[in-house]
C-alpha positions as CSV (number, residue, x, y, z in Angstrom):
1,M,13.5,26.3,0.3
2,K,9.9,26.8,1.3
3,W,6.8,24.4,0.9
4,L,3.1,24.8,0.6
5,K,1.4,22.8,3.4
6,Y,-2.4,21.6,2.8
7,K,-4.1,20.2,5.7
8,L,-7.0,18.4,4.9
9,S,-9.8,17.6,7.8
10,T,-11.7,14.1,7.5
11,T,-12.7,11.2,9.6
12,T,-10.7,7.9,10.6
13,E,-13.5,6.3,8.9
14,A,-12.6,8.1,5.7
15,L,-9.0,8.1,6.1
16,D,-8.0,5.2,3.7
17,A,-10.5,6.3,1.0
18,V,-9.1,9.8,1.2
19,S,-5.3,8.5,1.3
20,E,-6.2,6.2,-2.1
21,M,-8.1,9.6,-3.7
22,L,-4.9,11.6,-3.3
23,A,-2.6,8.6,-4.4
24,E,-4.7,8.8,-7.7
25,F,-3.9,12.5,-7.9
26,G,0.0,11.8,-7.5
27,I,0.0,12.8,-3.9
28,D,1.8,9.8,-2.3
29,G,3.7,11.3,0.5
30,I,1.1,12.2,3.4
31,E,1.3,13.0,6.9
32,V,-1.4,11.7,8.8
33,E,-2.7,12.7,12.6
34,D,-5.5,11.1,14.5
35,K,-6.3,9.8,17.8
36,V,-6.6,6.4,17.7
37,P,-5.0,4.5,20.4
38,L,-1.8,2.7,19.2
39,T,-1.7,-1.4,19.2
40,E,0.3,-3.2,21.6
41,E,2.5,-4.1,18.3
42,E,2.7,-0.4,17.4
43,K,3.8,0.6,21.0
44,K,6.6,-1.8,20.8
45,Q,7.9,-0.2,17.6
46,M,8.0,3.3,19.6
47,F,11.4,2.4,21.2
48,V,10.4,4.9,24.0
49,D,10.1,4.3,27.8
50,I,7.1,6.9,28.2
51,L,4.3,6.9,25.8
52,P,2.2,10.3,25.8
53,I,-1.1,9.8,27.3
54,A,-3.5,9.4,24.8
55,E,-6.5,11.9,24.2
56,P,-10.2,10.2,23.6
57,D,-10.6,9.2,20.1
58,D,-12.7,11.6,18.5
59,G,-13.1,10.3,14.9
60,R,-11.3,12.9,13.4
61,A,-8.2,12.8,11.2
62,F,-6.1,15.3,9.5
63,V,-4.2,14.3,6.2
64,S,-1.1,16.8,5.2
65,F,0.5,16.9,2.0
66,Y,3.3,19.4,1.1
67,I,3.7,21.2,-2.5
68,E,7.1,22.8,-3.2
69,E,7.4,26.2,-5.3
70,K,10.3,26.7,-7.4
71,V,11.3,28.3,-10.5
72,T,13.7,26.8,-13.1
73,A,16.6,28.9,-14.4
74,D,15.0,28.8,-17.9
75,E,11.5,28.5,-17.5
76,D,9.3,30.6,-15.1
77,F,6.5,28.2,-13.7
78,T,5.5,26.4,-10.4
79,A,6.4,23.0,-9.9
80,L,4.3,21.0,-7.5
81,H,5.8,17.6,-6.8
82,N,5.0,14.8,-4.5
83,S,7.0,15.1,-1.0
84,G,7.5,11.3,-1.0
85,T,10.4,11.6,-3.3
86,S,13.0,13.9,-4.4
87,L,13.6,12.7,-8.0
88,C,12.4,15.1,-10.3
89,D,11.4,12.5,-12.9
90,E,8.9,11.4,-10.2
91,S,7.4,14.7,-9.5
92,F,3.8,15.8,-9.6
93,S,4.2,19.0,-11.7
94,V,1.8,21.9,-12.9
95,S,2.7,25.0,-15.1
96,S,0.9,27.7,-13.0
97,K,-0.4,28.7,-9.7
98,E,-3.9,28.6,-11.4
99,E,-3.2,24.4,-12.1
100,A,-2.3,24.3,-8.7
101,E,-5.6,25.9,-7.5
102,E,-7.2,23.5,-9.9
103,L,-5.9,20.6,-8.5
104,I,-7.2,21.5,-4.8
105,E,-10.8,22.4,-6.4
106,K,-10.7,18.7,-7.8
107,I,-9.5,17.1,-4.8
108,K,-12.5,18.9,-2.8
109,R,-15.1,17.8,-5.7
110,R,-13.9,14.2,-5.0
111,L,-14.3,14.5,-1.4
112,S,-17.9,15.6,-2.1
113,E,-18.6,12.5,-3.9
114,L,-16.9,10.2,-1.5
115,S,-19.2,12.0,1.2
116,E,-22.2,10.2,-0.4
117,F,-20.7,7.1,0.5
118,M,-19.1,7.5,3.7
119,N,-18.7,10.0,6.5
120,V,-15.8,12.3,5.5
121,G,-16.3,15.0,8.2
122,E,-15.3,18.4,7.5
123,A,-13.5,18.1,4.0
124,T,-11.6,21.1,4.5
125,I,-8.3,22.0,3.2
126,V,-6.2,24.7,4.8
127,E,-3.0,25.9,3.2
128,S,0.1,27.4,5.4
129,E,3.8,27.5,4.2
130,T,6.5,25.7,6.1
131,D,10.3,25.3,6.0
132,D,12.1,22.9,3.9
133,K,12.2,19.4,5.7
134,D,13.3,15.7,4.6
135,W,9.8,14.4,4.2
136,K,11.0,11.5,2.1
137,D,13.1,9.9,4.8
138,K,11.9,11.3,8.0
139,W,9.3,8.1,8.6
140,K,12.3,5.9,8.9
141,D,12.8,7.1,12.6
142,F,9.9,5.0,13.2
143,F,10.3,2.0,11.0
144,H,12.5,-0.7,12.4
145,S,13.1,-4.5,12.3
146,F,10.6,-6.8,13.6
147,R,8.8,-10.1,13.3
148,I,5.9,-12.1,11.4
149,G,5.2,-15.3,12.8
150,S,8.1,-18.0,14.2
151,N,10.7,-17.2,11.5
152,I,10.1,-14.0,9.2
153,A,12.1,-10.8,10.1
154,I,11.3,-7.7,8.5
155,V,14.5,-5.9,8.3
156,P,14.7,-2.4,6.8
157,T,17.7,-1.7,4.5
158,W,19.6,0.9,6.5
159,E,19.5,-1.8,9.6
160,E,21.4,-4.6,10.2
161,P,19.4,-7.7,11.6
162,E,20.0,-8.9,15.2
163,N,19.1,-12.0,17.2
164,L,18.4,-14.5,14.0
165,K,17.8,-17.8,14.2
166,D,19.0,-20.4,11.8
167,D,15.8,-20.9,10.1
168,D,14.9,-17.2,9.9
169,I,13.5,-15.8,6.5
170,V,15.1,-12.0,6.3
171,I,13.2,-9.7,4.1
172,R,15.0,-6.7,3.4
173,I,12.7,-3.4,2.8
174,D,13.2,0.1,1.8
175,P,9.5,0.8,0.6
176,G,10.1,4.3,-0.3
177,I,6.8,5.8,-1.3
178,A,5.3,2.5,-2.0
179,F,2.8,0.5,0.3
180,G,4.2,-2.4,2.2
181,T,6.6,-2.4,5.2
182,G,5.1,-5.4,6.6
183,A,4.0,-3.5,9.8
184,H,0.6,-2.8,8.6
185,E,-2.1,-5.6,9.8
186,T,-3.3,-6.2,6.1
187,T,0.6,-7.0,4.7
188,R,1.0,-9.1,8.0
189,L,-2.3,-11.0,7.4
190,C,-1.2,-11.9,3.8
191,I,2.2,-13.1,4.5
192,E,0.5,-15.3,7.4
193,E,-1.5,-16.8,4.8
194,L,1.7,-17.0,2.4
195,Q,3.0,-19.3,5.0
196,K,0.4,-21.2,5.0
197,Y,0.0,-21.9,1.4
198,V,3.6,-21.7,-0.1
199,K,4.9,-25.3,0.1
200,G,7.3,-24.8,-3.0
201,G,7.2,-24.6,-6.7
202,E,4.3,-22.6,-6.7
203,A,3.3,-19.8,-9.4
204,V,2.5,-16.9,-7.8
205,L,0.8,-13.5,-9.0
206,D,0.8,-10.3,-6.8
207,V,-1.6,-7.7,-7.9
208,G,-1.0,-4.3,-6.5
209,C,2.5,-5.5,-5.2
210,G,3.5,-1.8,-4.2
211,S,7.1,-2.5,-2.3
212,A,6.9,-6.1,-3.3
213,I,7.3,-7.3,0.3
214,L,4.5,-10.2,-0.5
215,T,6.3,-11.4,-3.9
216,I,9.6,-11.3,-1.9
217,A,7.8,-13.2,0.7
218,A,6.3,-16.0,-1.6
219,M,9.8,-16.4,-3.3
220,K,11.7,-17.1,0.1
221,L,9.0,-19.1,1.2
222,G,9.8,-21.3,-2.1
223,A,7.5,-20.4,-4.7
224,D,9.0,-21.1,-8.2
225,H,8.3,-17.7,-10.1
226,T,5.7,-14.8,-9.5
227,F,4.2,-12.3,-11.5
228,A,3.9,-8.7,-9.7
229,M,2.3,-5.7,-10.9
230,D,1.3,-2.2,-9.6
231,I,-0.6,0.6,-11.1
232,D,1.7,3.1,-9.8
233,P,5.1,3.1,-12.0
234,V,7.0,4.5,-8.7
235,A,6.1,1.7,-6.5
236,V,7.3,-0.5,-9.6
237,R,10.6,1.0,-9.4
238,A,10.9,0.9,-5.6
239,A,9.6,-3.0,-5.8
240,G,12.6,-3.5,-8.2
241,D,15.2,-2.0,-5.8
242,N,13.6,-4.4,-3.1
243,L,14.0,-7.4,-5.0
244,R,17.6,-6.7,-5.9
245,D,18.3,-5.9,-2.3
246,N,17.0,-9.6,-1.4
247,G,19.0,-11.3,-4.0
248,I,15.9,-11.9,-6.1
249,N,17.0,-11.2,-9.7
250,D,15.2,-14.1,-11.4
251,N,11.9,-15.9,-12.0
252,V,10.2,-12.4,-11.0
253,V,8.2,-10.5,-13.6
254,L,7.6,-7.0,-12.8
255,K,5.0,-4.6,-14.5
256,A,3.6,-1.5,-14.2
257,G,0.0,-2.0,-15.2
258,D,-3.5,-1.7,-14.5
259,M,-5.2,-5.4,-14.5
260,I,-9.1,-4.0,-14.2
261,G,-8.6,-1.5,-17.0
262,D,-5.8,-2.8,-19.1
263,S,-6.8,-5.7,-21.4
264,K,-2.9,-6.3,-22.6
265,I,-2.3,-6.8,-19.1
266,R,-4.8,-9.1,-18.6
267,E,-4.0,-10.9,-21.8
268,E,-0.5,-11.5,-20.4
269,V,-1.5,-12.7,-16.9
270,Y,-3.7,-15.1,-18.4
271,R,-1.2,-16.9,-20.3
272,E,-0.3,-18.9,-17.3
273,D,-2.8,-20.4,-14.5
274,Y,-1.6,-19.5,-10.9
275,D,-1.2,-21.6,-7.8
276,I,-1.6,-18.7,-5.5
277,I,-2.9,-15.1,-6.2
278,V,-2.2,-12.3,-3.5
279,A,-4.0,-8.8,-3.7
280,N,-3.6,-6.5,-1.0
281,I,-5.7,-3.6,-2.3
282,L,-8.8,-1.8,-0.9
283,A,-12.1,-3.1,-0.9
284,P,-14.0,-1.3,-3.6
285,V,-10.9,-2.2,-6.0
286,L,-11.0,-5.8,-5.1
287,V,-15.0,-6.0,-5.7
288,S,-14.1,-5.3,-9.3
289,L,-10.7,-7.2,-9.6
290,T,-11.9,-10.8,-8.2
291,P,-14.1,-11.4,-11.2
292,L,-11.0,-10.8,-13.2
293,I,-8.9,-12.8,-10.8
294,A,-10.8,-16.4,-11.1
295,P,-10.0,-17.0,-14.7
296,A,-6.3,-16.7,-13.7
297,M,-6.4,-19.7,-11.3
298,K,-5.8,-23.2,-11.6
299,K,-8.3,-25.6,-10.0
300,G,-7.5,-25.9,-6.2
301,A,-5.6,-22.4,-6.2
302,V,-6.0,-19.8,-3.8
303,Y,-6.8,-16.2,-3.6
304,I,-5.5,-14.4,-0.6
305,C,-7.0,-10.5,-0.5
306,S,-6.5,-8.1,2.0
307,G,-6.8,-4.3,2.7
308,I,-10.4,-4.6,3.3
309,A,-11.9,-2.4,6.3
310,A,-14.0,-4.5,8.4
311,P,-17.6,-2.9,7.4
312,L,-16.8,-3.5,3.8
313,A,-15.8,-7.3,3.9
314,G,-19.1,-8.2,3.3
315,T,-18.9,-6.7,-0.3
316,V,-15.5,-8.5,-1.0
317,K,-17.2,-12.1,0.2
318,E,-20.2,-11.1,-2.3
319,A,-17.7,-10.7,-5.2
320,I,-15.7,-13.7,-4.2
321,D,-19.1,-15.9,-4.3
322,K,-20.2,-14.2,-7.4
323,A,-16.9,-15.2,-9.2
324,G,-17.4,-19.0,-8.4
325,L,-14.5,-19.3,-5.6
326,T,-15.1,-20.3,-2.3
327,L,-14.4,-18.7,0.8
328,V,-12.0,-20.9,3.2
329,S,-10.7,-18.5,5.8
330,E,-11.6,-14.9,7.3
331,K,-9.2,-13.2,9.5
332,E,-9.4,-9.7,11.0
333,Q,-6.6,-7.9,12.8
334,N,-7.5,-4.3,14.2
335,D,-10.6,-3.6,12.3
336,W,-8.6,-5.0,8.9
337,V,-9.6,-8.1,7.3
338,C,-7.9,-11.1,5.1
339,L,-9.9,-13.4,2.9
340,T,-8.5,-16.6,1.6
341,A,-11.0,-18.1,-1.2
342,R,-10.2,-21.5,-3.1
343,K,-11.2,-22.4,-6.6
344,D,-13.0,-25.5,-6.6
345,K,-13.9,-26.1,-10.3
């Protein structure tokens, strides 16, 4: 089986925005190449004795995504689907080659729009052909067990935990194409804040739950119940699998929905006031989301938000202030920021 490979040239500055834009078009399985130096934590995850000599970071980044061409037995058409999944019902598909070209043109137009707000670099897209590969599972070669804080062990579902302590909290994760292995700085920062604020018996709202890693962490730390949602139905399915793998079968409501754009979801959320709200989403989304978060908070509740690139932290802090919330902490790790705010009134 042959795949079409599209390689998009951009910058490390625009990488997250470009990834988010591709996800909006249904392209979740991507491959990223850049020269950003590895952190010490990332080096520990490599499990090799000698690391390659790093080239100087030139600010460039390449994002590749893959499209499979196939013809069904009863209908002649070209199907494009996300390399992040092998399930047909989760595939992104088009009915013709022309429609595929139209998709690429839409992506180019969105890149042009992004260029008004940030440096997107060359923003060129080069097409080539490659042999079939197991894109869905290849990333698993680089995801291994690790720890967050003193007693949280993140363990892939395909590994057995080792060297556990009696008080360890084990979180089993297979994110699939959903965001959230725990290795990313933003997820780590959110989990560390949950460790601080979950004392037992809390009502938690997890907006943009991805793999459900934050919901699982909150429940295992002692939260009473959680409402978790994500705009991506595929992520919600992965979240459901992870909840079951962690033995969490009760006291979690899991929904596919958009709190910003769907009033019905907001109505459902607003039926309860929450002790803790966590949102690990990109900064521009948090700016729109934050005013909608405040009405769902009890007096004294905390709002933990991350996914914030350091240069954009100011815009989220401004949104927090306008929503009538008080910023209580700001933590940064490798240019990613986590903000925690409290509702005092």
